[in-house]
N, C-alpha and C positions, 0 to 999 in steps of 0.2 A: 470414635466416629470414623467412618470410612473415608479415605482420602478420595477426593474427586478425581476422575479420569477424563482426560481430554484428548481428542484426536485433532491434530493440526495438519491440514493438507498444505503442501507448499512450505512447510516449516523449516526448510533449509534455505529458503530465499531471504531477501533483505527484511521485509516487514514481518514475515512469518517467523523467522528465527528470533526476532526481538520479542514477539508476543509469546512464543514458546518459552523464552527465558523468563519473561514476566510471570507466566503461569507456574513455572518451576519455583520461582522465588515466593509464590504463594503456598508452597508445599503441596503441589498438586502432582499427580502422575500424568506425564505428558508423553504421547506417542506421536511421532511425526511420520507422514507419508509423503514421500517426494521422489520423483523420477530422476532427480539430480541433473536434468539437462540445463537448468538454469540455477538451481540451488547448489550448495556446497556441503559435502559431508562434514567438513571442518566447522561449519556453522552450528552443528549439533553438539551442544555442550554436555559434559558428563552428567548423568542422571536422566537424560532424555533418550527414549528409544526411537531409532530410525528404522523404518521399513521402506526399502527402496522399491517403489512400485508406482504405477501410473494411476491416477483416479479414473481414467477411461477404461481400466481393466476391472470390469464389473465383479468378476470372480474374486479378484484380490481384495476389492473393497468390501465385498460380502463377508469374506473370511475374517477380515480385521474387525468389522462391525459386530460380527457374531461373537467375538471375544469380549462381550460387554461385562457389566453395564458401563455405558458412557454418559457423563454429565452433559457434554456438548461436543459438537464438531465445529471447528473454526476453519473456514475455507479461504485459503490464499492462493491455491494453485491456479495459475492462469497465464496465458500469453498477454502481454500488457503494452505493446508498442502501437500507439494510435496510427502512426504512419504506415507501419507494416500491415496493419488491419485493413487499410484502404487499398493495399496492393493484393492482399490475400484474405478477402472477406469470409469465404466459406471455411477456411482453415480456422479462423478466429471464432466463428459461430459454432463450429464443431467442437474445437478444443475447450472453449469456455462455456458456452450455453448448453450444448448437448451433454458434455461430461458433468457440468455442474447440476443440471436437472436430474440426471442419472444418480448423482451422489445424494441429492435431496430424497429421491425416491428410495434409495438404499437406507437412508436414515429412517424414513418412515416405516419401512419394512422391519427394521430391526429395533424399533422402539426408542430411538434417540430423541430426547425431549426438547433439545435446544440446538440452534444453528446460528453461527455468526458468519456473516458474509463481508469480506473485504471488497466493498464495491468501489464506485468511482464518481466523482463529481462530473466526469466527462459525459455522463448521460444527459446533462443539461444542454450540451452543444453550445450554441451562441446564446447566452442568457439575456433576458430582458432587463435584469437589474443586478446590481452588485451591492452588497454581497448576496450570494444565492441562498434562498431559504429552501426548506424541505418540500414546500408545497408549490414552488415554482414549476413551470411547465417542463415536462421531460421530453427532450427532442434530441436523442443521441445523434452526434454529428459524425460518427464512425461506427464500423462494425464492432470495434472493441467496446465502445459505450453501449451499443445495442445488445451485445452479449451479456453484459452485466445486468442491463435492465430486464432481460429475459429471465435471468436467474431470480432477480427480485420479485417478478410476477409469479414464478413457480413457488417461491417461498410464501407469497401471500395466499395462494390456494392451499398449499400444504398446511398452513396454519388454519385456514377457514374450515377445511374439510377433515384434516387429520390431527389438528392441535399441535403441530410442530411449531413452537415459538421461535422467532428469528429476530436477529438484529442486523440491519444493513447499514454499513458505515461508508459514507461517500466523501472522498477527499481527493485532492490534486496531487501534491508533490511531497512524498515522504523524504526527509533529509536527515543528515547528521549520522551519528553512531552511538552505540552504547557508551555512556559516559565513563564506564570503568575499562573501556578498550577491548572488551571480549569479542565484540561483533562489529561489523561494518558493512559498507556497500561495496559489492564486488559483482559488476554485471559485465557480460561479454556479448556484444559490444556494449560500452557504456553510452548512455543517451542522456542522462540527467545533467543538468547545468552545474550544480555545485562540484561534483566530482570531476567533471570535464574542466572546469575552471581551475580546480586544484592541480590536476595533471598538467595543465598548461603552465601553471606557476612552477611546478617541480620539473619542468622541462621533459615530461614524459610524452608530450604530443607536440604537434606543429603549430599549435595555437588554437584559439577558440573562435568560432564563427558567431557573430551577433547578427540575428536575422531581422534587420531593419532597425532604423533609429529615427523614424519619422511618424511614429504613432502619437496619438493624442494623450500622451502621458507626460509627467513633469520633465523627464529626461529623454523622451522620445523612444524608449525601449519598452517592450512588453512587461507588464507587471503580473506576477504570479504569486499564488498562495503556497507557502511552505510549512510543513509541520515536522517537528522533530520526531524521529521514530520512537524515541522513548515515550513521548506524550502520546503518540498514536497508539502504542501498545496499551498504555493505561486507559485510553478511550475504549479499546476493545474489551478490556476487563470490566470497566464500568457498565458498558452496554450489556455484557454477559450477565451481570448481576440483575439488570432489569428484567431479564427473561424469566425470573422467578414469578413475575406477575403478568407480563404481557409482551407482545412483539413491539419492536421499535425500529424507527429509521431516523438516523441522524446524519446531518452534513457536519463535516469537521473542517475547521479552518482557524486562522489566527486573526481573522477580522481586518487585517491590514496586509497588503502584499509587499513584495519587493521587486524592483525592476532588475533587468539583466545587468545593467551597469551597477546597481547596488551590490549584487552578488560579486561581480568582478572587483569592485572597491574593497568589499569585506575580505575576500579571499587574499587580496594584496596586503591588506593590513595584518591579517592573522598570520600569513606565511612569511611576511617580510620580504616578498618577492613580487616583481610585476607579473601581471597575467597577460601575456601576448594575445591580442585579439584583433579582428578585423570585422568592419561593418560589411555585411552582404545583403543581398535582396531579401525582402520579406518572404516568408513561407506563406503559401496560400492558405487562407482559412484561419490564421492566427488571430484570436480576438486581443484587443489592446490590454484588457484587464480580466483576470479571473480570480475571483475570491469567494470563498464559501463562508457562510455564516455558522458559528458554533453556538448561537444563542440557546437553542433548544436543548442540546445535550448539557450545556452549562446549567440551565434552569432545572433540569430533571435529575442530574447526577452530580452537579458540582465540579464537573471537569474544567480544569484550567491548565493551559500549557505550563509546565515547569520550565521548559527550554524554548520560550516563545520568541526570543530575539534571534535575528539572523546571525549575530556573533556566536551564539550558543551552538547553532547547527553547524556553522562553518568550522568553529574550533574543534568540535568533537569529530566532524568528518576529516579534517585535515590531520588531526592526531592519529587517527586509524589509518588513513591512506599513506601518511608519511612513514608509519611503522610497518606497513605491509605493502611494499612496492609491487609485489605480485599477487596482491589480494590474499585469499586464504591460503594459496600455495606458497609456502615459505621457501 
């Protein structure tokens, strides 16, 4: 039996590298395309091929896809900072939506049969209910969310007209690290709460800012949905299997969120160190609670988070960050 081949865009980044690892552990041939502006060469583990290129380079993408056959393309390459997208909307719509749609078109032209999109639950904006279901109204509250929605719509039409089956996975906050310590989270600058809290505990930053403590939540701080990156990778693989039959769209979540103070307390417990922090003014537009429902993917694939507890996410994230004080650059 011929080994299946996969192209992973953005596979040197946080989520993409963990999915590339999960595919390799399925005994698949994995090729990563990444421009390394946000990803890391060191995140490409032995046995996976890296092509340093930008997905906006149509000639490069065409040359890669021409070297088929490919079982699927899994798409992670994107700009991903909501706040930055509010300052630079056209940059996000070009880098994410335009390049993503061009990639879909290239897949159609080269006969790629399956496409998995790492989408976002940010396309729901201010949701009407919690947890958020797949059929809830889509109202992106940022150009970042809008850019992902535009790609989802392009995939809808690529399936309807060209038969390109696709899976769109919508989630909020990937967290944690490879349980075996091979990969972890290394962003520059870092904007995610868990690594920022860990850095504060390790004395690598001046402290953590907590944006408001007067929300309508049990401790007054915002509640957010976190998914361990290992479980996220497994969800991508399960969704990929569904494409043997049909296109799918899934929201991913843990069904219960954690507040900012929950994260701070857990980091302090796991690290054995206090987390210096201060309460500052709210950020405009922050909803009190954001949690996505995973009921549909559970019903259709049996997906259940293996590392669903906040302790699991913080423990693996702390172990990797403590062992890699400079990230992937040792």
